[in-house]
C-alpha positions as CSV (number, residue, x, y, z in Angstrom):
1,X,0.0,0.0,0.0
2,X,1.3,3.4,-0.8
3,X,0.4,6.8,0.6
4,X,-1.9,7.5,-2.3
5,X,-4.1,4.6,-1.4
6,X,-4.3,5.5,2.3
7,X,-4.8,9.3,2.0
8,X,-8.5,9.3,0.8
9,X,-9.5,7.5,4.0
10,X,-7.6,9.7,6.4
11,X,-10.0,12.7,6.5
12,X,-13.0,10.5,7.2
13,X,-11.1,8.8,10.1
14,X,-10.2,12.2,11.5
15,X,-13.7,13.4,11.2
16,X,-15.2,10.4,12.9
17,X,-12.7,10.4,15.7
18,X,-13.4,14.1,16.3
19,X,-17.1,13.4,16.4
20,X,-16.6,10.5,18.8
21,X,-14.5,12.7,21.1
22,X,-17.2,15.4,21.1
23,X,-20.2,13.2,21.9
24,X,-19.4,12.6,25.6
25,X,-18.7,16.3,26.2
26,X,-22.0,17.3,24.5
27,X,-23.9,14.7,26.6
28,X,-22.4,15.9,29.8
29,X,-23.3,19.5,28.9
30,X,-26.9,18.6,28.1
31,X,-27.2,16.6,31.4
32,X,-25.7,19.3,33.6
33,X,-26.9,22.4,31.7
34,X,-29.4,23.4,34.4
35,X,-26.7,23.4,37.1
36,X,-24.3,25.5,34.9
37,X,-27.0,28.1,34.4
38,X,-28.2,28.1,38.0
39,X,-24.7,28.5,39.4
40,X,-23.8,31.2,36.9
41,X,-27.0,33.1,37.9
42,X,-26.2,32.6,41.6
43,X,-22.8,34.3,41.1
44,X,-24.2,37.3,39.3
45,X,-24.3,40.6,41.2
46,X,-27.1,43.1,40.4
47,X,-26.2,46.6,40.8
């Protein structure tokens, strides 16, 4: 196998691994979103 045969598959592998790395972070954000917003509002000062 030469580089020319491997190269067309490389971008799809990078894209899929980036997606797989992003999914757990997105799930955690969705699950804990209400706590992020509540704590951000608790720390806000009015005045």
